[in-house]
C-alpha positions, -999 to +999 in steps of 0.1 A: -316-207-417-332-231-442-350-204-464-318-183-466-306-219-481-286-226-453-279-265-457-293-289-429-254-294-412-254-256-407-284-254-393-276-285-368-244-269-356-262-240-345-289-251-329-270-278-314-286-312-334-276-340-353-286-332-394-304-362-397-330-344-363-335-308-390-334-336-418-371-347-403-386-319-389-381-302-421-403-336-439-425-336-413-432-296-411-433-291-451-463-287-473-472-314-496-494-309-523-495-327-558-487-296-578-464-276-554-431-279-542-427-294-506-420-256-490-413-259-445-435-240-427-429-232-392-461-224-376-472-260-394-448-278-380-460-259-346-493-276-354-483-309-365-465-310-338-494-299-314-517-326-328-495-352-324-492-342-282-526-344-281-536-374-298-552-404-278-525-429-268-522-461-252-496-470-232-478-500-244-482-514-199-524-514-210-524-532-239-491-555-230-510-575-198-480-600-195-455-570-198-478-555-173-478-584-148-433-591-148-434-549-140-462-551-109-440-579-096-409-558-095-427-534-080-435-555-052-401-565-053-393-529-042-377-529-077-373-492-093-389-481-126-350-482-138-343-515-126-371-532-142-364-516-170-331-526-175-333-561-164-367-570-193-342-563-217-317-588-201-347-613-196-364-607-224-337-599-254-357-612-283-394-599-270-396-566-277-433-567-267-419-574-228-398-538-235-405-504-217-384-478-206-389-462-163-410-433-176-438-453-187-436-472-153-440-440-135-468-426-151-480-451-146-479-451-108-486-415-111-510-398-135-542-403-127-567-419-147-542-438-162-550-473-146-524-498-161-507-504-124-525-506-092-520-475-081-510-486-042-479-497-059-464-463-054-460-469-016-433-498-030-408-467-045-383-454-023-399-422-017-432-438-010-452-404-028-481-408-044-476-376-064-441-370-078-420-334-067-413-309-085-374-309-079-378-270-082-401-240-081-413-230-117-394-200-127-362-207-101-329-228-114-314-246-087-276-233-079-284-204-099-255-180-102-259-146-086-256-116-106-246-136-135-256-115-171-271-135-201-248-142-230-279-131-247-267-093-237-229-106-250-219-073-272-226-083-312-183-086-319-182-112-298-197-134-328-177-129-355-146-128-343-128-096-362-115-084-326-095-103-304-096-103-266-129-128-260-123-158-245-147-186-237-139-214-207-151-240-192-137-269-167-123-304-179-130-328-149-120-357-137-131-394-124-162-392-097-160-351-111-133-344-082-103-329-095-107-300-129-085-285-155-097-248-159-096-243-200-090-210-216-099-201-254-097-170-271-119-163-301-107-152-324-067-168-329-079-201-311-054-196-281-054-218-255-043-207-216-049-234-189-061-229-154-038-254-131-066-267-099-047-292-077-068-288-048-102-289-063-125-259-084-145-243-058-157-207-070-124-196-046-095-221-059-113-209-097-115-172-090-080-173-079-060-197-107-083-169-134-069-141-120-038-148-116-039-160-154-057-132-173-038-108-157-006-117-169-021-107-204-024-076-222-055-047-216-061-057-253-062-089-251-094-089-218-121-086-235-149-106-226-154-145-214-185-164-217-190-199-195-212-220-184-235-217-158-216-239-134-213-231-094-173-226-098-181-195-113-198-178-084-174-154-074-179-141-108-181-106-100-146-107-078-133-115-113-144-095-136-132-066-115-101-081-109-094-083-148-115-060-162-132-089-180-171-083-190-186-123-181-212-137-197-228-172-187-250-193-216-277-207-209-285-239-201-272-270-217-263-253-245-230-262-245-228-252-287-225-213-274-196-218-263-181-238-292-150-233-294-144-242-261-161-271-264-138-285-297-107-272-276-115-295-244-116-329-270-088-313-282-075-317-251-087-345-239-055-368-259-036-355-230-059-357-201-081-391-210-116-390-193-120-408-161-081-397-150-072-383-115-062-350-133-048-330-103-015-353-111-003-326-135+017-305-131+012-266-138+051-270-160+028-299-179-005-281-181+023-250-202+035-280-221-002-294-235-007-256-236+020-247-260+017-277-285-022-267-290-009-233-295+019-240-322-008-268-341-016-255-375-048-246-376-068-249-409-089-213-405-060-195-400-039-208-432-021-233-416-008-207-387-005-216-356-029-194-330+004-183-311+019-167-348-015-152-354-015-138-317+016-125-321+000-113-357-025-092-342+000-079-310+026-067-334-001-053-360-029-039-338-037-011-364-049-044-389-073-049-369-106-034-357-104-024-320-071-034-311-048-010-300-012-017-291+005-033-260+039-012-266 
């Protein structure tokens, strides 16, 4: 993207990082010859990154005896590494030499040959383990959704937004994740639908609410749905069969792959603040909020509203590739 002339901001939006991160990467991975213009080379950047990762580094615990002594004292008192890291900043606010994060403490306990802390101190941790335990086996993701189809297999037509009927979805959750509202947004128009989930957001509840909502749409507006890999979509096969939708799942920790939906969820927080019980909102209020967003002018539509754009698409099907009449 850089070589094709894209800006740092454009690259950052595409890969889901801050533009400053892109800028630093370009600087670190660029050639630096006196008689040549700096040029970013991916192979050089990779080689430099690997070199930085391999070079010997002395840990702060090994170099700072009083820090090491304090950490050992608190470990003996059965404080966790996270608690120790936080207390160091509280008790020594103006002494950066006495600050260390929890990860170096764990490494000093678990990594053989480091020797910064006494190996017997691992017994003071809540687990009491002498070695770290992998939370999942290699290649296995906890809670993996059976038979899911990855976003990489999604039709290319979804990307350019030329054809309506491609949706993105997710949940916005309330206090302690005990309540939720389902959100669905159509990529071409930005048209929003909200799913009422007053009795929880388990797979069965979400499947029923989504099937009812999507079944009210004409067939031309039911093409694909892209969702996060949340357990609430474990019944995606049944949803697809009932609604004639092709359902695709994003990669883990990749919210930018549902960018339209993420943006919409941000707008919805004006009406459904974080840290509140979302089960208190009635279906009528959800419809009211959806109408608010669907009748809000959008710059990308020349300040037409999503509702107006959707109505035009349905009224003039021949103007859009692949859209048939719903009459």
